[in-house]
C-alpha positions in Angstrom: 70.4 17.3 -57.4 74.2 17.1 -57.8 75.6 15.5 -61.1 78.8 13.9 -62.0 80.4 13.3 -65.4 81.1 10.0 -67.2 84.7 10.3 -68.1 84.6 9.2 -71.8 81.4 10.7 -73.0 81.2 13.7 -70.6 77.3 12.7 -69.9 76.3 14.6 -66.6 74.5 12.1 -64.6 72.6 12.5 -61.3 74.4 11.0 -58.5 70.9 9.3 -57.6 69.8 6.7 -60.0 66.3 5.2 -59.9 66.7 1.4 -59.9 63.8 -0.5 -61.2 64.3 -3.8 -59.4 62.2 -3.2 -56.7 59.3 -1.2 -57.9 56.1 -0.6 -55.6 54.0 -3.7 -55.5 50.4 -4.6 -54.9 49.4 -7.1 -52.2 49.5 -10.2 -54.7 53.3 -9.0 -55.6 52.5 -7.6 -58.8 53.8 -4.1 -59.9 51.5 -1.4 -58.5 51.9 0.3 -62.1 50.0 3.8 -61.2 52.1 4.2 -58.2 55.5 3.0 -59.5 54.9 5.4 -62.7 54.1 8.6 -60.3 57.3 7.7 -58.3 59.7 7.5 -61.4 58.3 10.7 -62.9 58.3 12.3 -59.3 62.1 11.6 -59.1 62.8 12.6 -62.7 61.0 16.0 -62.0 63.3 16.4 -59.1 66.7 16.0 -61.0 67.2 12.1 -61.6 68.2 11.5 -65.0 69.6 7.9 -64.8 66.9 4.9 -64.6 68.1 1.4 -64.4 66.1 -1.9 -65.4 66.9 -5.4 -66.5 65.2 -8.2 -68.5 64.4 -10.3 -65.5 63.2 -7.7 -63.0 59.7 -8.4 -61.6 59.4 -11.4 -64.0 60.0 -9.3 -67.1 57.6 -6.6 -66.4 59.9 -4.0 -65.1 61.0 -2.8 -68.5 57.3 -2.6 -69.7 56.4 -0.5 -66.8 59.3 1.8 -67.1 58.6 2.3 -70.7 55.1 3.4 -69.7 56.4 5.8 -67.1 58.8 7.4 -69.9 55.9 8.4 -72.0 54.4 12.0 -72.0 58.0 13.4 -72.7 59.9 11.8 -69.8 62.1 9.9 -72.3 63.8 13.0 -73.4 64.6 13.7 -69.7 66.6 10.8 -69.0 69.4 8.1 -69.7 68.0 4.6 -69.9 70.0 1.8 -68.8 69.0 -1.9 -69.2 70.9 -5.3 -69.6 71.3 -8.1 -71.9 70.5 -11.3 -69.7 73.8 -13.0 -70.1 73.0 -16.4 -68.7 70.2 -16.6 -71.3 72.4 -16.2 -74.4 72.9 -19.2 -76.3 73.7 -18.0 -79.7 75.0 -14.8 -81.3 71.4 -14.3 -82.8 70.1 -14.2 -79.2 71.8 -11.0 -78.4 70.1 -9.2 -81.2 66.6 -10.8 -80.4 67.0 -9.9 -76.7 67.9 -6.2 -77.6 65.3 -5.8 -80.1 62.6 -7.0 -77.5 63.9 -4.9 -75.0 63.7 -1.5 -77.3 60.1 -2.8 -77.9 59.4 -3.1 -74.3 60.8 0.0 -73.3 59.0 1.9 -76.4 62.3 3.6 -77.2 64.5 3.6 -80.4 67.8 3.4 -78.3 69.1 2.6 -75.0 71.5 5.1 -73.5 73.5 2.6 -71.3 73.4 -1.0 -72.1 75.1 -3.6 -69.8 76.1 -7.2 -70.3 74.1 -8.3 -67.1 76.0 -10.1 -64.1 79.5 -10.8 -65.6 82.0 -13.0 -64.1 85.0 -14.8 -65.6 83.2 -17.6 -67.1 80.1 -15.7 -68.4 82.5 -13.0 -70.0 84.4 -15.9 -71.6 81.2 -17.7 -72.7 79.9 -14.5 -74.1 83.2 -13.7 -76.1 83.1 -17.1 -77.7 79.9 -16.5 -78.9 80.6 -13.1 -80.6 79.4 -10.4 -78.0 82.2 -7.9 -78.6 80.9 -7.8 -82.5 77.5 -7.5 -81.1 78.2 -4.6 -79.1 80.1 -2.9 -82.0 77.2 -3.4 -84.3 74.6 -2.2 -81.9 76.6 1.0 -81.4 77.1 1.4 -85.0 73.4 1.2 -85.9 72.4 3.3 -83.1 70.5 0.9 -80.9 72.7 1.5 -78.0 74.7 4.6 -77.0 77.0 3.3 -74.6 78.3 -0.2 -73.7 78.9 -1.4 -70.2 78.6 -4.3 -67.9 77.5 -5.1 -64.4 79.7 -7.4 -62.4 79.0 -10.3 -59.9 82.3 -12.2 -59.9 85.5 -12.9 -58.0 87.8 -10.0 -57.5 90.4 -11.4 -60.0 87.8 -11.6 -62.8 87.3 -7.9 -62.8 90.4 -6.3 -64.3 90.4 -8.9 -67.3 86.9 -7.8 -68.1 87.5 -4.1 -67.7 90.5 -4.5 -70.1 88.6 -6.8 -72.5 86.7 -4.2 -74.3 86.4 -0.3 -74.7 83.6 0.0 -72.1 82.2 3.5 -71.2 81.0 2.4 -67.8 80.4 -0.5 -65.3 78.1 -1.3 -62.5 79.3 -2.9 -59.2 78.2 -3.7 -55.9 79.4 -1.6 -53.2 78.6 -0.6 -49.7 80.3 0.0 -46.4 79.5 -3.5 -45.0 81.1 -5.5 -48.1 83.7 -3.0 -49.5 86.2 -6.0 -50.1 83.5 -8.1 -51.9 83.4 -9.0 -55.7 84.9 -5.8 -57.3 85.3 -4.1 -54.2 87.5 -0.9 -53.6 90.3 -2.3 -55.7 87.7 -2.7 -58.6 86.2 0.7 -58.1 89.6 2.4 -58.2 90.9 0.3 -61.3 87.8 1.3 -63.1 88.0 4.9 -62.4 91.7 4.6 -63.3 90.7 3.3 -66.7 88.2 6.2 -67.1 85.0 4.2 -66.7 82.0 5.6 -65.1 81.2 3.7 -62.2 77.4 3.0 -61.1 76.9 1.4 -57.7 74.3 -1.2 -56.9 73.2 -2.2 -53.4 74.3 0.6 -51.4 72.3 -0.2 -48.5 72.8 -4.0 -48.8 69.4 -4.7 -50.0 68.1 -2.2 -47.4 69.5 -3.8 -44.2 71.9 -0.7 -43.7 69.1 1.9 -43.9 66.6 0.4 -41.7 65.0 3.1 -39.7 65.4 1.0 -36.6 68.9 -0.3 -36.3 70.3 -3.0 -33.8 71.1 -1.4 -30.4 74.8 -2.1 -30.8 74.8 -0.1 -34.1 72.5 2.8 -32.8 75.0 3.4 -30.0 77.8 3.9 -32.5 75.7 6.2 -34.5 74.8 8.3 -31.4 78.5 9.1 -31.0 78.5 11.3 -34.3 78.7 15.0 -33.8 76.2 15.2 -36.9 73.0 13.2 -36.6 72.1 11.3 -39.7 69.7 8.5 -40.6 71.2 5.1 -41.2 70.3 5.5 -44.7 72.0 8.8 -45.2 75.2 7.6 -43.5 75.3 4.5 -45.9 74.6 6.7 -49.1 76.9 9.5 -48.2 79.7 6.9 -47.4 79.3 5.6 -51.1 79.0 9.1 -52.6 82.2 10.2 -50.4 84.1 8.4 -53.1 85.1 10.6 -56.0 85.4 7.6 -58.2 81.6 6.9 -58.1 79.5 8.3 -60.8 75.8 7.3 -59.8 74.4 5.3 -57.0 71.2 3.3 -57.6 68.4 3.2 -55.1 65.5 0.9 -55.5 63.0 3.4 -54.1 59.5 2.3 -53.7 58.3 4.2 -50.9 57.5 7.9 -51.2 59.3 8.8 -48.0 62.3 6.9 -49.1 62.3 8.9 -52.6 62.3 12.2 -50.6 64.9 11.5 -48.2 67.2 10.0 -51.0 66.5 13.2 -53.0 67.3 15.3 -50.0 70.6 13.5 -49.5 71.7 13.9 -53.0 71.6 17.5 -52.7 74.5 17.7 -50.6 76.7 14.5 -51.1 79.8 15.7 -52.3 83.1 13.5 -52.7 85.3 13.7 -49.7 82.8 15.3 -47.6 82.7 13.0 -44.7 85.6 13.5 -42.0 88.2 11.1 -41.1 86.4 10.8 -37.8 83.0 10.0 -39.6 84.7 7.6 -41.7 86.2 5.9 -38.7 82.7 5.6 -37.2 81.3 3.9 -40.3 84.1 1.5 -40.2 83.2 0.6 -36.7 79.4 0.3 -37.7 80.6 -2.1 -40.5 82.5 -4.5 -38.1 79.5 -4.6 -35.8 77.3 -5.7 -38.5 79.9 -8.2 -39.7 79.4 -9.8 -36.4 75.8 -9.8 -36.5 74.8 -10.8 -40.1 74.4 -14.3 -40.8 73.8 -14.5 -44.5 75.1 -12.1 -47.0 71.8 -12.0 -48.8 70.5 -8.7 -50.4 67.2 -9.9 -51.2 67.5 -9.3 -55.0 65.3 -12.4 -55.7 67.5 -13.9 -58.6 67.5 -17.1 -56.8 63.7 -17.3 -57.1 61.6 -19.1 -57.8 62.7 -22.1 -56.0 61.5 -25.4 -57.8 60.4 -26.6 -54.4 58.8 -23.6 -53.5 61.1 -22.5 -50.8 60.9 -18.6 -50.2 64.5 -18.1 -50.1 64.8 -14.3 -49.7 62.0 -14.2 -47.0 63.7 -17.0 -45.2 66.9 -15.2 -45.0 65.6 -11.9 -44.3 63.9 -13.3 -41.1 66.8 -15.0 -40.1 69.0 -12.3 -40.3 66.4 -9.9 -38.7 66.5 -12.4 -35.6 70.3 -12.2 -35.4 70.5 -8.6 -36.0 67.9 -7.6 -33.2 68.1 -10.6 -31.1 64.5 -11.4 -30.9 64.5 -15.0 -31.2 60.9 -15.9 -30.3 59.4 -13.2 -32.4 61.3 -14.1 -35.3 60.4 -17.9 -35.1 56.8 -16.8 -34.8 57.2 -14.5 -38.0 58.9 -17.4 -39.6 56.2 -20.0 -39.0 53.4 -17.6 -39.8 54.9 -15.4 -42.9 56.3 -18.7 -44.8 53.0 -20.6 -44.1 51.2 -19.2 -47.3 48.3 -18.0 -45.2 48.3 -14.5 -46.5 49.2 -15.2 -50.0 47.2 -18.3 -50.5 50.1 -20.3 -51.5 51.9 -23.4 -50.5 54.3 -23.0 -47.3 57.9 -21.8 -48.2 59.9 -23.2 -45.3 63.7 -23.9 -45.5 63.0 -27.6 -44.8 61.5 -27.8 -48.3 65.0 -27.5 -49.9 66.2 -30.7 -51.8 69.7 -29.0 -52.3 69.1 -29.3 -56.0 71.6 -26.4 -56.4 69.5 -24.3 -59.0 69.6 -21.3 -56.7 73.4 -21.4 -56.2 73.9 -21.0 -59.8 71.8 -17.9 -60.0 72.8 -16.2 -56.7 75.1 -13.2 -57.6 76.4 -13.2 -54.0 77.7 -16.7 -54.5 75.8 -17.9 -51.3 75.9 -21.7 -50.5 72.1 -21.4 -50.3 71.2 -25.0 -49.4 74.0 -25.2 -46.7 72.6 -21.9 -45.3 69.0 -23.2 -45.3 69.9 -26.6 -43.7 71.3 -24.5 -40.8 68.2 -22.6 -40.6 66.1 -25.6 -40.4 67.9 -26.5 -37.4 67.6 -23.0 -35.6 64.1 -22.0 -36.7 62.0 -24.8 -37.3 60.6 -26.8 -34.2 57.4 -28.3 -32.8 55.8 -24.9 -32.1 55.5 -23.9 -35.8 52.2 -25.6 -36.3 50.8 -23.9 -33.1 51.8 -20.6 -34.2 50.1 -21.1 -37.7 47.0 -22.4 -35.9 46.8 -19.4 -33.8 46.7 -16.9 -36.6 44.2 -19.0 -38.3 41.9 -18.6 -35.4 42.5 -15.0 -35.2 41.8 -14.7 -39.1 38.3 -16.4 -38.4 37.2 -14.0 -35.9 
């Protein structure tokens, strides 16, 4: 494992961080606690010393499970990061209330790296008006938190005023080779580093899509031209780690093979390691993905649950996969069956159930016009064959 230092406090953090937004799950979509705990400890035993969670992850259960994973002496081996749910804060008192509950859920006396979650220009202004800087000062003074930072999901112009608005130790931004100009982007990354902030990267694989073992054929043809063979995940992670401004890259690892692969990559991911030819190859892949991808969804799930029952993340995932791989009929079959509720004993979650209430738009960190996209998907994916596909699977299940 390689380590990089936070400029202001000199903490040496593992370049690979364990993200707890997508922990291993059981078939009924609950956290598979024994497996998740084993995975977290396995990564820590092999050098990972930064673990990241947040209040809303897994419906509020992520912090609890992480707290369990950090028992038996593991708490002393890591820096714990979690986040104040900015959108839920209505009063100054709420800030202390949430922090104290998080300390209890995590089973710890202090949080090493505490973030204001999902800031943009408006939420930062709202929180300042409620006294959030005084809250951070007080929490630092009484030892409940050790370092203050923020995660960012706003427009590019919002980023610098937030960086300059408080003596932050670190920040967390979304960054990958697919959307390097999005939100804070490369300009924000360099500005934060210029201001001596540690930079934690989220979504390095764009919700896993950039690391799919099987790539779209047009993308695979580009990778084959490289002198050094690497998996798609390795290319994507190495590209982010190639930036000397990056401190930690978070990975939502929930498969043992993914953990092993990421650990292996992080042993050799030095800054400025990729050659100019390799960087140009990644640029070409990015352009190809940009032409294929239809919805810039990372499957974070913040938009859910939908009040009408639309399974938004799954809808977008199937739709994107259809355009990435060109398998229209297969994707339409998957759309009809996977969203039918047959396998989860739930109501159907098709895009056509959307009533354009807009609740999801307010929650989406990617600023996707979700109802507009869903309407387009209805026109492309839903037809009179949907019911036939579902009936076909029902018959198979009865055999």
